MIKE-651499 format. One record per residue (C-alpha): x negated, y negated, z; residue in one letter; chain; residue number from 1. Coordinates in Angstrom, 1 decimal. Each point is the difference from the previous one (the first is absolute). Example, Ala and Ser with C-alpha at 12.3 -4.5 7.8 and 13.67 -1.06 7.14 Angstrom:
MIKE-651499
x_y_z_residuo_cadena_num
-12.3_4.5_7.8_A_A_1
-1.4_-3.4_-0.7_S_A_2
END
This chain:
MIKE-651499
x_y_z_residuo_cadena_num
66.2_-10.3_41.9_X_A_1
-3.7_1.0_0.8_X_A_2
-3.2_-0.9_-1.7_X_A_3
-0.4_4.3_-0.3_X_A_4
3.6_-0.2_-1.5_X_A_5
-0.4_-3.2_-2.7_X_A_6
-4.0_1.0_-0.7_X_A_7
0.5_4.2_-0.2_X_A_8
-1.1_-0.5_-3.0_X_A_9
-2.8_-2.0_0.8_X_A_10
-1.3_2.1_3.2_X_A_11
0.6_3.5_-2.4_X_A_12
-2.3_-1.0_-2.0_X_A_13
-2.4_-1.4_2.5_X_A_14
0.0_2.9_1.4_X_A_15
-0.2_2.0_-3.3_X_A_16
-3.1_-1.7_-1.2_X_A_17
-2.0_0.6_3.5_X_A_18
0.9_3.6_-0.2_X_A_19
-1.3_0.2_-3.8_X_A_20
-3.1_-1.9_0.7_X_A_21
0.7_-2.7_-1.3_X_A_22
-1.8_-3.0_0.2_X_A_23
2.9_-2.5_-1.3_X_A_24
3.2_-1.0_-0.7_X_A_25
1.0_-1.6_-3.0_X_A_26
3.3_-2.0_0.2_X_A_27
2.0_-1.8_-3.1_X_A_28
2.0_-2.6_1.6_X_A_29
-1.7_-2.0_3.8_X_A_30
3.8_0.2_1.1_X_A_31
-0.3_4.1_0.6_X_A_32
-1.9_-1.4_2.7_X_A_33
2.8_-2.1_2.1_X_A_34
2.8_-2.2_-0.4_X_A_35
-1.2_-2.0_3.1_X_A_36
-3.6_-1.3_1.3_X_A_37
0.5_3.2_3.1_X_A_38
0.8_2.6_-2.8_X_A_39
-2.7_-1.1_-1.9_X_A_40
-2.8_-0.3_2.9_X_A_41
1.6_3.8_1.4_X_A_42
-0.5_1.3_-3.5_X_A_43
-3.7_-1.3_-0.2_X_A_44
-0.2_1.2_3.6_X_A_45
0.9_3.6_-2.0_X_A_46
-2.8_-0.4_-2.3_X_A_47
-2.7_-0.4_2.3_X_A_48
1.2_2.4_2.4_X_A_49
-0.7_2.9_-3.0_X_A_50
-3.0_-1.6_-0.8_X_A_51
1.6_-1.0_-3.9_X_A_52
-0.7_-2.4_-1.6_X_A_53
2.8_-2.4_-2.1_X_A_54
-0.3_-0.3_-3.6_X_A_55
3.2_-2.2_-2.0_X_A_56
0.1_-0.3_-3.6_X_A_57
-0.5_-3.1_-1.6_X_A_58
3.3_-1.6_-0.5_X_A_59
-0.4_0.3_-4.2_X_A_60
-0.3_3.9_0.0_X_A_61
2.8_0.5_3.0_X_A_62
3.2_2.4_-1.3_X_A_63
2.8_1.2_1.7_X_A_64
-1.6_2.4_2.3_X_A_65
-0.4_-1.2_3.3_X_A_66
-3.6_2.1_1.8_X_A_67
-2.2_3.0_-1.5_X_A_68
-3.1_1.2_2.5_X_A_69
-3.4_-0.7_-1.6_X_A_70
-3.4_2.5_0.5_X_A_71
END
């Protein structure tokens, strides 16, 4: 399975956020970035390429949702 297939929702979130002019994306769980070092680095590269900042919800505020955009 390719990165794009495995992380389709994350890639789409970055694309949508960039298209909507968002400054950052907020993720609820850091695990959304990847299961391995290589996947995590690729996710961070995708964020950087899109010109987006990353925010991670503090542990005590996390819910079952995985990600959303912020401006």
